[in-house]
N, C-alpha and C positions, 0 to 999 in steps of 0.2 A: 381433459380437464375442462371444467365449466368456464364459460366466458364471463360469468358473474363477477363483478368487481369485489375483490377481497378487502374487507375493512377491519377484520379482527384476526389476531394471530391464531386463535383457536380454530379458525377455519382451515388452516394449513399446517398446524402442528398437532400431532396426536400423542406426543410424549408429555406426561404430566410434569415431569421434572423440568423440562425445557419451558413449558408454559409458566411454571412458577417463576423461573428466572426472568422471563419476559415481563411478567406482571410486576415483579419487584423492581425491575429497572425502569418501569413506567414509560415504555417506549411508545405507547399509543398504537396507532395503526401501522401495519407493515408498509415499507416504502415500495415503490413500483417494482424494483428489481427483487426485493425480498418476496413479494407476492407471486412473482413469476418463478424465481429460482428455487425456493424452498420445496414446493410440491414437485417441480420437475426433477430436482436432484434426488428425490426419494425414489425415483425410478432408475432403471439400469441405463448404462450408456456413458459415452464420453461427451463432455460439454464445454463449450465456450460460454462464459458468463460476462456480459458487458453492462456496466452501469456507471452513471456519471460519478464524479468525485464526491465523496461525502454522503453517498446514498445507502450505506449499510451493507456493502458487498461482503464484508467479513462474516457477519451473521448469516448472510444469505447462503453461504456454503457451510459454515460451521454447524448450524442447526441441523440440516439434513445429514451431514456426515456423522455427527454425534448420535443422532437418532438411529441411524443404520448400525453404528457400532454397538449401541445398546441392544439392538435386535440380535446381532451376532452373539453378544454376551449371553442373552437368554437362551440361545441355541447351544450353549456350552462349546463355543468355538475354541479350538486348540490354541493355547498361548505359549510362547517361548520367549526367552530373554533376547533382547535386541531385535525383535520382530514386531514393529508397530503395525497397527491396522491402517493408519493414515499418516502421511507425511505432508507437511505444508512447507513449501519452499518459497522464500522471499529474497529479494536482491540485496537488502542491507540489514545490518544488525539492528538498526533502530526500528525498522518495520517488523522484524522478527520478534523483538521484545514487546512491541505493541500488541501483535496478534497473540503472543504467548499470554499476555496479561488478560486479554478477553477470553481466551480458551480456558485459562485457570479459573476465572470467575464462573464460567459455565460448568466447569468440572466440579465445583462445590455442590452443584445441584445434581448433575448427572453421574457423579462418582466415577470419574475416569482418571487415568494416569496420563498427565500431560507433561512432556519433557521438551527441553530446548537444547540444541547444540549449534552454536553460532560462532563465527570468526571472532577470535580473541579470548574465548573461554579456555581456561586451563585448570590443571589440578586434578585431585582424586575424585572430586564430585563429577567431573566430566567423564572420567573413566567408568564411574559407577552407573552412569546413565544407561549404557548398553549391557550392563550386567543385571538389569532389572527388566521386568515386563512393562511394556509401553503400549498405550492406546493410540496417542497422537504425538508425533515428533515434529517440532517446529525448528527449521534449520535454514542455513544459507548455502549457496552453491558449492563453494570450495570445501566447506566442512562436510557437507552431505556426500560429495564424491569421495572424499578421503575416508569417510566412515564405510561407504560401500567397498572401496578398494582394500581397506584394512580388515574386512570381514567383521567389523563391529556391527554394521547394519545389514540386515538381510531382507531382500524383497519377497521372501517365500510366502509370508502370510499378509503381505501388503495389499489392501483392497482399494485404497483411494490415495492418489497423488495429486496434490493441488499446487499449481503454479500461480501464486498470487503476484500481481503485477507482471502478468505473462508476457506482455509486449516488450517489457524491458529485459526479462529473463531470456527471451529468444533473440535479443539483439546481438550483433557481432562481438561485443565486449564479453558476453557470457557464452558465446556459441560453443567453444571447445568443451568447457566444463559441463554445461547443460546438455550438450549433445551426448557426452559420455553417460550422464545420468539417464537420459532418455533411452539409451540402449539397454539399460537394466530393467526397464519397465515393460516387460514383454509377457508377463503371465496373463492368460485370458481372463481371469477373474478381476484383474486390476483395472480400475477406471481412472481416467485422467480428466481433471477439471482445469481449464485455463481461464483465469479471472483477471480482468483489467478494466480500466476506465477509458483507455484510448485504444484505437485499433488502426494501425497504419494500413495504407492501401494494399500492401503486399503481405499482410498478416496471414491470410489463409494459405498463401503459397509457402510461407516460412513454416507454418504449422505442419504442412504436408511433408516438408523436408525433414523435420524432426520426428514426425510420427506417420510414416508413409502407410502403415497398415490400419490406421485408426480413422474412423469417421466421426466427426463431431457435430452435435446439434447445438445451434446457437440460441442462447437466451438473452433477451435484452437488445434485440436489433433496434437501431435507432437511438439507443441510450449511450452509445460510445461516442467519444469526442465531443461531449456536451459540457458546457460551462454553466454552473448554477446561475439562474436568472436573478437570484437575490444578491448577486455580486455586482457592484457598481464599479465601472472602469474609468480611470482618469489618466490621460496622456499628457506628459510634461515635456515640452520641447527644450532640449539642452544640447550643447555641443559636447563631444566626447571629452575634451580637455577640461571642461568646466564641471564635470559630474561630481568630483570629490569636494568642490566648493559648494555646489548647489545643494548637496545632500544635507549640509548643516542647516540650511533654511527649511528644508523639508522636515527634518527631525524636530526643529523648534515648533512647527505647526502640529505634527502628528505624534510627537514623542510621549504625550500623556496617555496615549492608547498603546495597547500591546501589538507589536508588529514584527514582521519578518522581512529581511532584506536579502534578495538573491543576487549573488555575484557570479561572474563568468568563470572564475577559477580560484584556486587556493590563495595565490599570491595577492590578488585583488581583495579577497575577503579578509585576509590578515591585515592588509593596509587600512581598509575601512574600519575594521574593528579597533585598531590602535588609535585611529583618528577620532572615532566616536567616543571611545573611552576617555580620551584626553579632553575633548570638547565638552562632553556631557558626563562628567565623572559622578554626578549624583544619580544617574540612571542605571538600571540593571541592564548590562550589555553582555551578550553571550556570543561565542564563535563556534561554528561547527563546520568541519571539513573531514574528508576521508582519512587524512594522515594523522589525525589525533589518535592516541591510544584508546583501546576499547573502553576502558574504565572512564576516561575523560569524556568520550562521546556519550556514554550512558549518563554521566553526571550532568552534562550540559542539557540534555533533553529533559531529564528529571527536574532540574532546577528551573528551567524555563517553563515547564509545564506547571510547576507549583507557584512560581512567583511572578511570571509575566515579565515584561520589559521589552527589549529589542534583541532579536537573534539575527546575526549576520551569518549567512550560510551559502554553501554551494548547492548543486542539485542533489546532493546526498539526502537533503531534507525535502525534496520536491514531491515525493510520492507517498500517499497513504497516511502519513502521520496526522493525527487528530489532536489539535490543541484547542479545547473549547473556548478559551478566553481570547483567542487570536482575532484581531479586528481589522488588520490591514496587511497587505503584501506589497512590497516595492520590488519591481524588476529593475534593479540598478543597471544590470546588463540583460538585454533580451536573450533568451536561450537560442542556441544555434539550431536546435531541433524544435519544430513547431509543436509537437506533442507535449513537450516539457512546459510550454506556456499553460496548457490546460492543467497539468499536474501542479505547477507552482500556484496558479490562481485558485486551484481547488483546495488550498490550505485554509481558505476562508469560505464562508457560505455553506458550511457543512451542517448536516442535520437541520436544515431550514434556518440556520442563523444567518443574518446579513453580514456583509463584509465589503471592504473596498480593495481594489487592485490599482496600484499606481505604476505607470511605466515611464521610465526615462527614455525618450525617443531622440536619437541623434541622426544627423545626415548620413551616417554610415549604415543605418538600419533598414534601408529600403527593401532589400531582399528578405530579411527576416520578417518585416512587417507583412510583406506579400504572402509568405508561407504560412504565417500564423492566421491571417485573415482567411486564407483558403480553407484551413481546417475548421474555422468557425463559421464558414459560409452556410453550411447546412442548417445552422440555427438562426439564420437571418441576422447574424451579428457580424460586425466588422470593427472589432475593438481597437484596432491600431490605426484607424484612419482619422 
């Protein structure tokens, strides 16, 4: 591939339908990871794709996968019910719904059959998904494995399997489920893409454990574990016992802008939600955690996306979700895992938009500060000092 800097999508996309989509979306120039990944993924092989939060990684893999599926279509590739050509696996229902929406938009131009099967889906429409022909299936780990085990989903004609937020999907919490899925991805014609914004130090070792027979080419070296430089960081010193009082003053100052407050667990998020709702009843306040019913979670994200306000959430909302009008993030509780600081903070500063990150720092946070600053050190940043 030429070392010439890519400035236009037509330099890296040769499918007219996809070019029409890009023009109508008015994306401008490809981002760094798009310029690297789109032409690379048009080639054969297994890939790791790393790009900073908000850099357009979803399109970076969707565009080449769709382009290659269209080429298979032109070759009269055999199609059967329940045998998609590509599967995209995501760790949460919310992320799956977002990627499904983007893929559906693309499908209006490329004329592909996009389907989703995620945790919480029920009814006849779900049963009918696997009784139809599918080009791309978007799903979550438990539901994907169940579909494989129930013989609803077949890997026979599967060409591309994408692990989006791969570092999270390969974590211990998903290890058993994703490990069983990985064992089914053995066909020689099937290619694996691992996509993520963060890359733990032991990531390559973990990848080898899941896929011992596959060799991966890395795209975007140096773009992983990067926080957008359009994000301004403010550290607010407060004692642990005073946080729930101090946050009222914070909201009085920042509450006119749309924001997201990250909490350490469900109980604390519920407590803060009730407090903020009582203190600021005139504001639009939302709550999101993993124990809400699927319909409730979908409604919360949809309503917050439409109307703005303040969302109180656990780390279920920390990865990949794009809310264009979001202006600030507050880490009420610092995350226990340093990688999650990058993902939380990456909810702002996306697609070149500016944003603010506020951190409540207590005397108990010394170890977490050290771990977070260590992961930011390669950027010349030390946000929590």
